[in-house]
C-alpha positions, -999 to +999 in steps of 0.1 A: -070+126-887-060+095-862-084+062-865-095+053-836-111+020-834-148+019-816-159-016-792-196-019-794-195-020-752-236-029-753-258-052-759-268-043-799-252-040-822-254-002-829-260+008-867-247+045-870-269+064-898-244+095-916-254+107-943-216+101-957-225+065-949-235+036-927-213+018-906-228-011-877-205-022-852-211-054-837-218-066-799-181-075-784-198-097-760-180-076-730-210-053-712-201-036-687-226-034-656-229-005-630-232-025-595-271-021-580-284-022-544-320-021-537-344-024-506-378-023-494-396+012-488-427+007-490-454-017-503-493-004-523-527-026-524-543-022-557-571-043-567-565-064-539-524-073-544-499-063-526-473-045-542-432-041-527-423-007-535-387-009-540-354+018-540-328+018-568-298+029-562-266+023-592-230+020-574-200+010-588-196-002-631-174-033-635-168-042-666-152-016-678-122-025-705-089-002-692-081+027-717-064+018-751-045+047-770-068+057-795-096+029-786-137+047-777-159+025-766-195+025-770-213+016-739-249+024-722-257+063-707-259+045-669-226+037-673-212+069-692-229+089-662-211+068-638-176+068-654-171+103-660-141+114-651-135+091-684-126+108-719-127+079-738-168+067-737-194+073-754-229+070-765-251+065-789-272+088-799-302+105-818-317+077-823-338+061-858-364+047-857-388+027-883-425+027-887-435+001-866-414+029-842-385-004-836-350+018-830-329+001-854-302+032-850-287+062-848-267+088-867-242+096-846-226+089-806-221+120-775-203+126-742-222+123-713 
């Protein structure tokens, strides 16, 4: 089995908690995102306050590194879903929570 470099492209450290051991991938500072577009489609009134209702769409991925040999990028589900043609993108999966319900890690990584 060859050694694969994992690059965490999320804004948070990713801690894998497994039966075979734990490992944390610190955030790399590379944070790919989707460009967004929004348009007002309606408004509603609640307790005398007008609230705009927007239609929001996510478009192209920006800031995603080019594929590199033996390298996998940990990204958000939105980014992975928008770049389905890439086979080097994984997302944190099967989250682990503490007693207060805060996410403290994940059990594995997944492909979308």
